[in-house]
C-alpha positions as CSV (number, residue, x, y, z in Angstrom):
1,M,-103.1,32.9,-46.6
2,N,-106.2,31.4,-45.0
3,D,-105.6,29.3,-42.0
4,K,-107.3,26.0,-41.6
5,S,-109.2,26.9,-38.4
6,D,-112.5,25.1,-39.2
7,T,-111.2,21.6,-38.8
8,S,-113.9,19.4,-37.2
9,P,-112.8,18.2,-33.7
10,T,-112.1,14.5,-33.0
11,P,-115.0,12.9,-31.3
12,I,-114.6,12.4,-27.6
13,G,-113.6,8.9,-26.6
14,V,-112.7,7.8,-30.1
15,Y,-109.3,6.5,-28.9
16,G,-110.6,4.4,-26.0
17,R,-113.8,3.1,-27.6
18,V,-114.1,-0.7,-27.2
19,G,-116.7,-2.6,-29.3
20,G,-115.9,-6.2,-28.3
21,A,-118.5,-6.5,-25.5
22,R,-121.7,-6.6,-27.6
23,I,-123.1,-9.8,-29.1
24,T,-123.2,-9.8,-32.9
25,S,-124.9,-12.0,-35.5
26,V,-121.8,-14.3,-35.6
27,E,-122.2,-15.3,-32.0
28,V,-126.0,-15.9,-32.4
29,I,-125.6,-18.1,-35.5
30,A,-122.8,-20.0,-33.8
31,G,-124.9,-20.6,-30.7
32,L,-127.9,-21.9,-32.8
33,V,-125.7,-24.2,-34.8
34,S,-124.1,-25.6,-31.6
35,V,-127.5,-26.2,-30.0
36,L,-128.8,-27.9,-33.1
37,W,-125.7,-30.1,-33.3
38,L,-125.9,-31.1,-29.6
39,L,-129.7,-31.8,-30.0
40,G,-129.0,-34.0,-33.0
41,A,-126.3,-35.9,-31.1
42,G,-128.6,-36.4,-28.2
43,V,-131.4,-37.7,-30.4
44,F,-128.9,-40.1,-32.0
45,F,-127.8,-41.5,-28.7
46,L,-131.2,-41.6,-27.0
47,V,-133.4,-42.7,-29.8
48,L,-131.5,-44.4,-32.6
49,G,-128.5,-45.9,-30.7
50,A,-130.3,-46.8,-27.4
51,G,-130.3,-50.5,-28.2
52,E,-126.6,-50.7,-28.9
53,A,-125.2,-48.2,-26.3
54,G,-124.2,-51.0,-23.9
55,T,-122.2,-52.9,-26.4
56,L,-119.9,-50.0,-27.4
57,E,-116.4,-50.3,-26.3
58,W,-114.7,-47.4,-24.4
59,L,-112.5,-46.4,-27.3
60,T,-115.5,-46.1,-29.6
61,A,-117.3,-44.1,-27.0
62,V,-114.4,-41.7,-26.8
63,M,-114.4,-41.2,-30.5
64,L,-118.1,-40.5,-30.5
65,V,-117.7,-37.9,-27.8
66,L,-114.9,-36.3,-29.8
67,A,-117.0,-36.4,-32.9
68,I,-119.8,-34.5,-31.0
69,I,-117.5,-32.0,-29.3
70,L,-115.0,-31.1,-32.0
71,P,-117.5,-29.5,-34.4
72,V,-118.8,-27.3,-31.6
73,A,-115.3,-26.4,-30.7
74,M,-114.5,-25.5,-34.3
75,I,-117.6,-23.3,-34.5
76,W,-116.5,-21.3,-31.5
77,V,-112.9,-21.1,-32.8
78,V,-114.3,-19.4,-35.9
79,V,-116.3,-17.1,-33.7
80,A,-113.2,-16.1,-31.8
81,V,-111.3,-15.4,-35.0
82,A,-114.2,-13.3,-36.2
83,R,-114.2,-11.3,-32.9
84,S,-110.4,-10.8,-33.2
85,S,-110.7,-9.6,-36.7
86,R,-113.4,-7.1,-35.7
87,A,-111.2,-5.9,-32.8
88,V,-108.2,-5.4,-35.2
89,R,-110.4,-3.5,-37.6
90,E,-111.7,-1.2,-34.9
91,D,-108.1,-0.6,-33.6
92,S,-107.1,0.3,-37.1
93,Q,-109.9,2.9,-37.3
94,R,-108.9,4.4,-34.0
95,L,-105.2,4.5,-35.1
96,Q,-106.2,6.2,-38.3
97,A,-108.2,8.8,-36.3
98,A,-105.2,9.4,-34.1
99,V,-102.9,9.9,-37.1
100,E,-105.3,12.4,-38.6
101,A,-105.4,14.3,-35.4
102,I,-101.6,14.4,-35.1
103,R,-101.4,15.5,-38.7
104,D,-103.9,18.3,-38.2
105,S,-102.0,19.4,-35.0
106,Y,-98.7,19.4,-36.9
107,M,-100.1,21.4,-39.8
108,S,-101.5,24.0,-37.4
109,G,-98.1,24.2,-35.8
110,M,-96.4,24.9,-39.2
111,R,-98.2,28.3,-39.4
112,P,-95.8,31.3,-38.9
113,P,-95.7,32.5,-35.3
114,T,-97.8,35.7,-34.8
115,D,-97.7,35.9,-31.1
116,E,-95.5,38.3,-29.1
117,A,-93.1,35.5,-28.1
118,G,-92.3,34.7,-31.7
119,E,-91.8,38.4,-32.6
120,D,-89.6,38.9,-29.6
121,S,-87.4,35.9,-30.6
122,I,-87.0,37.2,-34.2
123,S,-86.2,40.7,-32.9
124,R,-83.6,39.3,-30.5
125,K,-81.9,37.4,-33.4
126,L,-81.9,40.6,-35.5
127,D,-80.4,42.6,-32.7
128,E,-77.6,40.0,-32.2
129,I,-76.7,40.1,-35.9
130,A,-76.8,43.9,-35.9
131,A,-74.6,44.1,-32.8
132,A,-72.0,41.7,-34.4
133,Q,-72.0,43.9,-37.5
134,R,-71.5,47.1,-35.5
135,K,-68.6,45.5,-33.6
136,T,-66.8,44.7,-36.9
137,E,-67.6,48.1,-38.3
138,T,-66.3,49.9,-35.2
139,A,-63.0,48.0,-35.2
140,L,-62.5,48.7,-38.9
141,A,-63.5,52.4,-38.5
142,T,-61.0,52.8,-35.7
143,F,-58.4,51.1,-37.9
144,H,-59.1,53.6,-40.7
145,S,-58.8,56.6,-38.4
146,T,-55.5,55.3,-36.9
147,R,-54.0,54.8,-40.4
148,S,-55.2,58.3,-41.4
149,S,-53.6,59.9,-38.4
150,E,-50.3,58.1,-39.0
151,A,-50.1,59.0,-42.7
152,P,-49.3,62.7,-42.3
153,K,-46.4,62.0,-39.9
154,R,-44.4,60.3,-42.6
155,E,-41.7,62.7,-43.8
156,T,-41.2,62.9,-47.5
157,P,-37.6,62.7,-48.6
158,E,-36.1,66.0,-49.6
159,P,-35.3,66.3,-53.3
160,A,-31.7,65.6,-54.2
161,P,-29.5,68.6,-54.9
162,V,-29.1,69.4,-58.5
163,P,-25.5,68.6,-59.5
164,Q,-23.3,71.4,-60.7
165,E,-21.5,71.3,-64.0
166,D,-18.2,70.6,-62.3
167,Q,-19.6,68.0,-59.9
168,A,-20.2,64.3,-60.7
169,P,-23.9,63.2,-60.3
170,L,-24.5,61.6,-57.0
171,P,-27.1,58.8,-56.4
172,L,-30.5,59.7,-54.9
173,D,-30.4,59.4,-51.1
174,V,-33.1,56.9,-50.4
175,A,-31.5,55.1,-47.5
176,A,-34.2,56.0,-45.1
177,D,-36.9,54.3,-47.2
178,A,-34.8,51.5,-48.5
179,E,-33.8,50.1,-45.2
180,Q,-36.9,48.7,-43.6
181,V,-36.8,47.9,-40.0
182,K,-37.8,44.2,-39.6
183,L,-40.8,43.7,-37.3
184,P,-40.6,41.3,-34.4
185,N,-42.5,38.2,-35.1
186,S,-44.8,38.7,-32.1
187,T,-45.7,42.2,-33.3
188,L,-46.4,41.0,-36.8
189,I,-48.7,38.2,-35.5
190,R,-50.6,40.6,-33.2
191,A,-51.1,43.1,-36.0
192,L,-52.4,40.4,-38.4
193,N,-55.0,39.4,-35.9
194,F,-56.3,43.0,-35.8
195,P,-57.6,44.7,-32.6
196,E,-60.2,42.8,-30.7
197,T,-62.2,45.8,-29.7
198,A,-62.0,49.6,-29.8
199,E,-60.3,49.5,-26.3
200,D,-57.6,46.9,-27.4
201,E,-54.6,49.2,-26.9
202,D,-52.0,46.4,-27.4
203,G,-53.7,45.5,-30.7
204,F,-53.7,49.1,-32.0
205,A,-50.1,49.6,-30.8
206,A,-49.0,46.5,-32.8
207,L,-51.0,47.7,-35.8
208,R,-49.4,51.1,-35.7
209,T,-45.9,49.6,-35.6
210,A,-46.7,47.2,-38.5
211,L,-48.0,50.1,-40.6
212,R,-44.6,51.7,-40.5
213,D,-43.3,48.8,-42.6
214,R,-44.4,49.3,-46.3
215,V,-44.6,45.5,-47.1
216,T,-46.6,44.7,-44.0
217,A,-48.8,47.8,-44.5
218,N,-49.8,46.5,-47.9
219,L,-50.6,43.1,-46.5
220,V,-52.7,44.6,-43.7
221,Q,-54.6,46.8,-46.3
222,A,-55.3,43.7,-48.5
223,A,-56.4,41.7,-45.4
224,Q,-58.7,44.5,-44.3
225,D,-60.3,44.7,-47.8
226,V,-61.1,41.0,-48.0
227,L,-62.4,40.9,-44.4
228,T,-64.7,43.8,-45.1
229,L,-66.0,42.2,-48.3
230,L,-66.5,38.8,-46.5
231,S,-68.5,40.5,-43.7
232,Q,-70.9,41.8,-46.4
233,D,-72.0,38.1,-46.8
234,G,-72.1,37.5,-43.0
235,I,-68.8,35.7,-43.0
236,Y,-66.7,36.6,-39.9
237,M,-63.3,35.0,-39.1
238,D,-64.2,34.7,-35.4
239,D,-67.1,32.3,-36.3
240,L,-64.8,29.9,-38.2
241,R,-63.2,27.0,-36.4
242,P,-60.6,25.6,-38.9
243,D,-58.7,22.4,-38.5
244,M,-55.3,23.6,-37.5
245,A,-52.4,22.3,-39.6
246,R,-49.0,21.3,-38.2
247,P,-46.2,24.0,-38.5
248,E,-44.3,21.6,-40.9
249,L,-47.0,22.1,-43.5
250,W,-46.8,25.8,-43.3
251,R,-43.0,25.6,-43.7
252,R,-43.3,23.4,-46.7
253,F,-45.9,25.8,-48.2
254,A,-43.6,28.8,-47.5
255,Q,-40.7,26.9,-49.2
256,G,-42.7,26.5,-52.4
257,E,-44.5,23.1,-52.2
258,R,-48.0,23.0,-53.6
259,G,-50.6,20.4,-54.3
260,R,-52.0,17.6,-52.1
261,V,-49.0,17.6,-49.7
262,V,-50.1,20.9,-48.3
263,A,-53.9,20.3,-48.6
264,G,-54.2,20.3,-44.8
265,L,-53.7,24.0,-44.8
266,G,-57.2,24.5,-46.2
267,G,-58.8,23.6,-42.8
268,I,-62.0,25.6,-43.2
269,R,-64.9,23.1,-43.1
270,D,-67.9,25.6,-42.8
271,R,-69.9,24.7,-45.9
272,S,-72.0,27.9,-45.9
273,S,-68.9,30.1,-45.8
274,L,-67.2,28.1,-48.5
275,A,-70.3,28.2,-50.8
276,L,-70.9,31.9,-50.3
277,T,-67.2,32.7,-50.9
278,A,-67.1,30.5,-54.0
279,G,-70.2,32.2,-55.4
280,R,-68.8,35.6,-54.7
281,M,-65.5,34.7,-56.3
282,R,-67.3,33.7,-59.5
283,Q,-69.7,36.6,-59.8
284,D,-67.9,39.6,-58.3
285,P,-64.7,40.6,-60.2
286,I,-63.8,43.2,-57.5
287,F,-63.9,40.5,-54.8
288,R,-62.0,38.1,-57.0
289,D,-59.2,40.7,-57.6
290,A,-59.0,41.6,-53.9
291,A,-58.8,38.0,-53.0
292,H,-56.0,37.1,-55.4
293,H,-54.1,40.3,-54.4
294,F,-54.4,39.3,-50.7
295,L,-53.3,35.7,-51.4
296,R,-50.1,37.0,-53.2
297,R,-49.3,39.3,-50.3
298,F,-49.8,36.7,-47.6
299,D,-47.7,34.2,-49.6
300,A,-44.8,36.7,-49.9
301,M,-45.1,37.5,-46.2
302,L,-45.0,33.8,-45.2
303,Q,-41.8,33.3,-47.3
304,D,-40.0,36.0,-45.3
305,F,-41.6,35.0,-42.0
306,E,-40.9,31.3,-42.0
307,P,-37.1,31.1,-41.8
308,S,-36.8,33.0,-38.5
309,A,-40.1,31.8,-37.0
310,T,-40.4,29.1,-34.4
311,D,-43.1,26.4,-34.5
312,Q,-45.0,28.2,-31.8
313,E,-44.9,31.5,-33.7
314,I,-46.1,29.7,-36.9
315,S,-49.0,28.1,-34.9
316,S,-49.9,31.6,-33.5
317,L,-49.9,33.1,-37.0
318,A,-52.2,30.4,-38.2
319,E,-54.8,31.3,-35.6
320,T,-55.0,35.0,-36.6
321,R,-57.9,36.4,-38.5
322,T,-55.7,37.1,-41.5
323,A,-54.5,33.5,-41.7
324,R,-58.1,32.2,-41.4
325,A,-59.0,34.4,-44.4
326,F,-56.0,33.0,-46.2
327,M,-57.2,29.4,-45.5
328,L,-60.8,30.2,-46.7
329,L,-59.8,32.1,-49.8
330,G,-57.0,29.7,-50.6
331,R,-59.2,26.7,-50.4
332,V,-61.9,28.3,-52.6
333,A,-59.2,29.4,-55.1
334,G,-57.7,26.0,-55.3
335,V,-54.3,27.0,-53.8
336,F,-54.1,23.8,-51.7
337,A,-55.5,21.4,-54.3
């Protein structure tokens, strides 16, 4: 693209040029007319009215003086108006020149930066985005490795003994899997927020404890899937600042209420995140299935969590990354409408 570099410079002194000091033809004509009028008046008084000058009353004399002076005054009023009009026209021309200069300066400033400072600024922004992406990928990769290391430690139940002909069939012994140990609410909340960094030992400890519960592990897996898919569009839960709802609304939602009474739970106001998520929901069936699966898992967890949770624990749950993903996806999917 060719740059407009050959623009002619503005003449020096164009903004301070004053043209009201010179004498124009208007002033010359006005002066001649004034002189002729005064000469005519003088001839009238000295020649034609010399015999009657002594008999004039003072009021008549005043009127005659005004009759002589007023035309001259009107002539110079017209001259003053003409000079003012010329000054306004010259000011308008100077203003037009200033506007053109400002426009040219603005257009030259619209060109993409090619200097080193502009390149350094762009590179710095790209490095910041890449660092944020690596941070998320590191946490998720550590989470994968932790889950993989925990998986082999689970003991598979031994097969039930084959009943003999003279022995009644016994039920399968699945008590070890059927009885799930209920997680403390604080551990569940810490696990659903995921580890902050790769050195977050408390976060990984809570996550390992939560993964031992089958229901919670399914929710964590569903949350991890949607967080990973959202990060592909540059949507990170740490960047969202939702309007936090009261614990009473979360309790009413957990108890089955829907519609406008719980609309305050959709506190995500970031328009770009909402638009990107809605577009992904319409166009990507994999993302849509993962989102609906996550919403169902979170809804089931909330129903079990709410009866034993305090208001403070519900508020802490609402501030986790998993809950923010639920607010975002739930608002896009119309759960709170």
